[in-house]
C-alpha positions as CSV (number, residue, x, y, z in Angstrom):
1,X,0.0,0.1,0.1
2,X,1.3,3.3,-1.0
3,X,2.0,5.7,1.8
4,X,1.9,9.5,2.2
5,X,4.2,11.2,4.5
6,X,3.4,15.0,5.3
7,X,6.3,17.1,6.8
8,X,5.2,19.6,9.5
9,X,5.9,22.6,7.2
10,X,3.8,21.3,4.3
11,X,0.8,20.7,6.9
12,X,1.5,24.3,8.1
13,X,1.3,25.2,4.2
14,X,-2.1,23.4,3.7
15,X,-3.7,24.9,7.0
16,X,-2.7,28.5,6.0
17,X,-4.0,28.0,2.4
18,X,-7.3,26.5,3.6
19,X,-7.7,29.7,6.0
20,X,-6.9,31.9,3.3
21,X,-9.5,30.1,0.9
22,X,-11.9,30.4,3.7
23,X,-11.8,33.9,4.4
24,X,-11.8,35.1,0.9
25,X,-14.2,32.4,-0.6
26,X,-15.9,30.9,2.2
27,X,-15.9,27.4,4.0
28,X,-17.0,25.3,1.2
29,X,-14.2,26.2,-1.0
30,X,-11.6,25.4,1.9
31,X,-13.3,22.2,2.6
32,X,-12.9,21.5,-1.2
33,X,-9.5,22.4,-1.1
34,X,-8.6,20.2,1.9
35,X,-10.4,17.3,0.0
36,X,-8.5,17.8,-3.1
37,X,-5.3,18.0,-1.4
38,X,-5.9,14.4,0.4
39,X,-7.0,13.0,-3.0
40,X,-3.8,14.4,-4.8
41,X,-1.7,13.2,-2.3
42,X,-3.3,9.7,-2.4
43,X,-2.6,9.7,-6.4
44,X,0.8,10.8,-6.0
45,X,1.3,8.1,-3.8
46,X,0.3,5.6,-6.2
47,X,2.4,7.1,-9.2
48,X,5.1,9.1,-7.5
49,X,7.2,9.7,-10.5
50,X,4.2,11.8,-12.6
51,X,5.4,15.1,-11.1
52,X,8.0,17.3,-13.0
53,X,11.4,17.2,-11.7
54,X,12.5,20.4,-10.4
55,X,15.9,22.0,-10.9
56,X,16.9,23.3,-7.5
57,X,20.3,24.1,-6.9
58,X,20.7,22.6,-3.3
59,X,21.9,19.0,-3.7
60,X,19.4,17.9,-0.9
61,X,16.2,19.3,-3.1
62,X,17.4,17.5,-6.2
63,X,14.9,14.6,-6.0
64,X,12.0,17.3,-5.5
65,X,9.2,16.9,-7.9
66,X,6.0,19.1,-8.6
67,X,2.4,18.5,-9.3
68,X,-0.5,20.6,-8.9
69,X,-3.3,20.3,-6.6
70,X,-6.3,18.8,-8.5
71,X,-8.8,21.5,-9.3
72,X,-6.9,24.0,-7.6
73,X,-4.0,24.1,-10.0
74,X,-2.4,27.3,-8.8
75,X,-1.4,25.3,-5.5
76,X,1.5,23.3,-6.3
77,X,2.9,20.2,-4.2
78,X,6.6,19.7,-3.9
79,X,7.3,16.2,-2.8
80,X,9.9,13.4,-3.1
81,X,9.2,9.8,-4.1
82,X,9.9,7.5,-1.5
83,X,10.1,3.5,-1.7
84,X,6.5,3.1,-0.6
85,X,5.0,6.3,-1.4
86,X,5.7,10.0,-1.1
87,X,7.2,12.6,1.2
88,X,5.2,16.1,1.0
89,X,7.6,18.9,1.4
90,X,5.6,21.9,0.7
91,X,2.2,22.9,-0.5
92,X,2.5,26.6,-2.1
93,X,0.7,28.9,-4.4
94,X,2.4,29.1,-7.7
95,X,2.5,33.0,-7.5
96,X,4.6,32.9,-4.5
97,X,8.6,33.2,-4.7
98,X,9.4,29.4,-5.0
99,X,12.9,29.4,-5.5
100,X,13.2,31.7,-2.4
101,X,11.3,29.5,-0.3
102,X,12.7,26.1,-1.4
103,X,16.2,26.9,-2.6
104,X,17.2,30.3,-1.1
């Protein structure tokens, strides 16, 4: 069975994004976002190499891949494939300075 490991930083990203969506779009959209994140994580765990390999400078980030949240394509999931699933590193809105957040 494929597993999803979510780092604490990624969990904070998700909760912050859901809070933002609730404030600006309502509770329903925030719940839809959380459901979409969960289902996208599950899909990634089954096919961990589906995401685009990122080209970060730091050697520790060389295995990081990127994939959009289903139905919320502006939010990007940054993750690493693992032997039996994926490890979620960050979930970030695409308009943010991703290089500074991850590679800076």
